[in-house]
C-alpha positions as CSV (number, residue, x, y, z in Angstrom):
1,M,13.2,14.3,7.3
2,P,14.1,10.5,5.7
3,R,10.8,8.3,4.9
4,T,10.9,4.6,6.1
5,I,9.0,2.5,3.8
6,E,7.3,-0.9,5.6
7,L,6.9,-3.6,3.0
8,Q,4.4,-6.2,4.5
9,L,3.8,-7.9,1.7
10,T,3.9,-12.3,2.3
11,S,5.2,-13.9,-0.6
12,E,1.5,-15.1,0.0
13,D,0.2,-12.6,-0.3
14,M,1.8,-11.3,-3.4
15,A,1.0,-14.8,-5.2
16,N,-2.8,-13.9,-4.1
17,I,-2.1,-9.6,-5.4
18,A,-1.9,-11.9,-8.7
19,K,-4.3,-14.0,-9.3
20,C,-6.3,-10.4,-10.2
21,L,-4.1,-8.7,-12.0
22,P,-5.2,-9.0,-15.4
23,N,-2.2,-10.7,-17.7
24,C,0.3,-11.1,-14.4
25,D,0.6,-7.5,-15.2
26,W,2.1,-5.9,-12.4
27,K,2.4,-1.7,-13.3
28,P,-1.3,-1.7,-10.7
29,L,0.6,-2.6,-8.3
30,W,3.8,-0.9,-7.5
31,V,1.8,2.1,-8.6
32,A,-0.2,1.7,-6.4
33,I,2.8,1.0,-4.0
34,G,4.5,4.4,-5.5
35,Y,1.8,6.2,-4.3
36,L,1.5,4.6,-0.8
37,S,4.7,5.0,-0.5
38,T,5.1,8.6,-1.2
39,W,1.9,10.6,-0.2
40,S,2.6,13.1,2.6
41,A,6.1,12.3,2.6
42,H,7.0,15.5,5.2
43,A,4.1,14.7,7.1
44,Y,4.9,11.1,7.9
45,P,7.9,9.4,8.9
46,K,6.9,6.3,8.4
47,V,5.0,4.2,6.7
48,Q,3.5,0.5,6.5
49,I,2.3,-1.2,4.0
50,M,-0.1,-4.1,4.1
51,R,-2.4,-6.3,2.2
52,D,-6.1,-5.6,3.2
53,G,-7.9,-9.5,4.0
54,D,-7.5,-11.8,1.4
55,G,-7.9,-10.1,-1.6
56,P,-5.7,-7.8,-3.8
57,D,-6.5,-4.4,-1.3
58,L,-3.8,-3.2,0.6
59,F,-3.6,0.1,3.3
60,A,-0.9,2.3,5.2
61,H,-0.4,3.5,8.2
62,Y,1.0,6.6,8.0
63,L,3.3,6.6,11.0
64,K,3.6,10.6,13.6
65,E,7.5,10.4,15.2
66,D,5.9,9.0,19.1
67,G,5.0,5.9,16.0
68,S,1.1,6.5,16.6
69,I,-0.9,6.5,13.6
70,G,-1.7,9.7,11.7
71,Y,-3.1,8.6,8.7
72,L,-4.2,5.6,6.7
73,I,-5.4,5.0,3.1
74,G,-6.8,2.1,2.1
75,A,-5.8,0.9,-2.2
76,V,-8.2,-0.1,-3.4
77,W,-9.2,-2.5,-6.3
78,H,-11.3,-1.9,-9.3
79,N,-10.5,-4.7,-11.8
80,T,-8.3,-3.2,-13.3
81,H,-6.6,-0.1,-10.9
82,Y,-7.0,0.6,-8.0
83,G,-7.6,4.0,-6.1
84,F,-7.2,5.4,-2.8
85,H,-9.4,5.8,-0.1
86,S,-9.2,7.4,3.6
């Protein structure tokens, strides 16, 4: 089953996230987005990834075929990397 990925990050979101990344190293963000995008791809046909609040934290809604939320994972910034919590 193909998956639709909705990355709901504005340019303002990206600028605010960048302020938290050490030495403007975007790799932790791309790793987090990659993880959230591919987690349980066989079970949920759509994922929406967005910023959580004012900081660099993210969350992902995993949607069922009917559009209802089947699961939620947060990517929490730990000063050097993201940790994932459901």
